[in-house]
C-alpha positions, 0 to 999 in steps of 0.5 A, spaced: 166 633 169 174 633 170 175 629 164 170 635 160 174 640 163 181 637 161 183 636 169 186 629 166 190 628 172 184 629 178 179 625 173 184 619 173 184 616 181 176 617 181 174 614 175 180 608 177 177 608 184 169 608 181 171 602 177 174 598 183 168 599 186 163 597 181 168 591 181 167 589 188 160 591 189 156 589 183 162 584 179 164 583 172 158 582 168 154 589 170 153 594 165 155 600 171 162 596 170 161 596 163 160 604 163 165 605 168 170 602 163 168 606 158 169 613 162 176 610 164 179 609 157 175 615 154 180 619 158 186 615 156 184 616 149 184 624 151 191 623 153 193 619 147 194 613 151 191 609 146 194 603 148 191 603 155 185 605 152 184 600 147 182 593 151 177 597 155 173 600 150 174 592 147 171 589 153 166 595 155 163 593 148 163 586 149 160 586 155 155 590 153 152 586 147 152 580 152 148 583 157 144 588 153 143 585 146 145 588 140 140 593 140 141 598 145 144 605 146 149 604 150 152 599 145 151 604 139 156 608 144 161 603 145 161 603 138 162 610 137 168 610 142 171 605 139 171 608 133 174 614 136 180 611 138 181 608 131 180 614 128 186 618 133 190 612 131 190 613 124 186 606 123 180 608 118 178 602 115 177 600 122 173 606 125 168 607 119 164 601 119 163 602 127 161 609 126 156 607 120 154 602 125 153 606 131 149 611 127 144 606 125 143 604 131 142 610 134 137 613 129 133 606 130 133 607 138 133 614 139 129 618 132 132 622 127 132 628 132 138 626 138 144 629 140 147 622 140 145 622 133 148 629 131 154 626 134 155 620 130 153 624 124 159 629 126 164 623 128 163 619 121 164 626 117 170 628 121 173 620 118 171 622 111 174 629 112 181 625 114 181 620 108 180 626 104 173 624 102 170 632 103 164 631 099 161 626 104 164 630 110 160 636 108 153 634 108 154 630 114 157 636 119 152 641 116 146 636 118 150 635 125 151 642 126 143 644 125 141 638 130 145 641 136 143 648 134 136 645 135 137 641 140 142 644 145 141 652 143 147 656 140 151 656 147 153 648 147 161 645 147 158 641 142 156 646 138 163 650 139 166 642 136 161 642 130 163 649 128 170 647 129 169 641 125 166 644 119 171 649 118 177 644 119 173 641 112 173 648 109 180 649 111 182 642 108 179 645 101 182 652 102 176 655 103 179 660 108 173 665 107 168 660 110 173 657 114 175 663 118 168 666 122 166 659 124 173 658 127 173 665 131 165 663 133 168 656 135 173 659 139 170 665 143 164 659 144 169 654 148 173 661 152 166 663 154 163 655 156 170 652 158 174 658 161 182 659 158 185 653 160 182 647 156 185 643 151 179 644 146 181 652 147 188 650 145 186 646 139 182 652 136 187 657 137 192 652 133 187 651 127 185 659 127 193 660 127 194 654 121 188 658 117 193 664 118 198 661 116 195 657 110 193 665 107 201 668 109 198 671 115 205 669 119 205 675 125 197 673 126 198 666 127 205 666 132 202 668 137 196 664 137 201 658 136 205 659 141 199 660 146 197 654 143 203 650 144 204 652 152 196 651 153 197 644 150 204 643 154 201 645 161 194 641 160 196 635 157 204 634 159 210 634 154 208 628 151 202 628 147 199 627 140 196 635 141 203 637 144 206 634 137 201 637 133 203 644 135 210 643 134 209 641 127 205 647 127 209 652 129 215 649 125 211 650 119 210 657 120 217 659 121 218 653 115 214 658 111 218 664 113 224 662 111 226 661 119 230 654 117 234 653 123 227 655 128 223 649 124 228 644 123 228 642 132 221 643 132 220 638 126 224 633 128 222 633 135 214 632 133 216 627 128 220 623 134 213 625 139 209 622 133 213 616 132 213 614 139 205 616 141 202 614 134 207 608 132 211 608 125 205 607 120 201 613 123 199 619 117 201 624 122 207 621 121 207 621 114 206 629 114 212 630 120 217 626 114 213 630 108 215 637 111 221 635 115 223 633 108 221 639 105 225 644 110 231 640 107 229 640 100 228 648 100 236 649 104 238 644 098 239 638 102 237 633 097 240 627 099 237 628 106 230 630 103 229 624 099 229 619 103 224 622 108 219 623 101 220 616 100 217 614 107 212 619 107 209 616 100 209 609 103 204 611 109 200 616 105 199 610 099 199 605 105 194 607 110 190 614 106 190 610 098 194 613 093 188 618 091 188 622 097 190 628 097 196 627 102 198 622 098 198 626 091 202 632 095 208 628 097 208 624 090 209 631 087 214 634 092 218 627 091 217 628 083 219 636 084 226 634 088 228 629 083 227 633 077 232 637 080 237 632 083 243 631 078 244 626 074 248 620 076 255 620 074 
């Protein structure tokens, strides 16, 4: 319950206590012990504590397979959760087969009309969205949303998450007029169901602000970004990937407005956080490098911008592929910069 509410510091000691009790009473080789490992790992994943989550998820999956066999709903859930972790880390090629396997298992064991099937469709679609595979993502997101509405009704957090995911896809494609009503609807639902102080509300505020920024609606975007950042800091602490994303979003807004002196320290802070929390080769690190380079480029600081563009391009091409929209964008930015560099003496 506390985890669902974003009350992570209250949830953690209870999960650790439950895990210790299961270990003492049931032993290490019991499905309930695997479930407890899984739940603690999900908490760590929500907090961006990926290196702590991964061994627990791997252990839980191995246990479920040993105790319950390959074809069990708990195995599907475990595959899905490990894939979610890999997706958060930008390890897309590792996440995809696990998501596909989990979806196939859930369809076989639970039938087509089950919330867990909708969840799997949604997660696979979000992976495709991250990879720029928009035409593959859209039908899955639409199917997941329809399933959630049918099975859970209009007023459920999963419906809000599904609306948010579909809106993010449309935003990525520049389909702003389709994205905006979905983001507003998702935000209203989350506020109603989860309350004002929840990480998902902050995410909705952040993404709606990003949409406004893309449309040049800066005065509407700024208060939402500031509110989202304050919420993330309060709920998740200073060192969380969502805080880095929020700093990055606010910096991008300032950059769009030519407020370079305000943007630069936020971009540097976001980049440092992402490197620390996600590793050097995460796509979000590439995004931070690209945007910091763009800021320097706008100021004519070409010698500072060029190496950042090169580094960002290398990460994008390695992790996302040469034809991913992010790779194309960074490559074009680098080419445009080089066109304006003075010839070598």
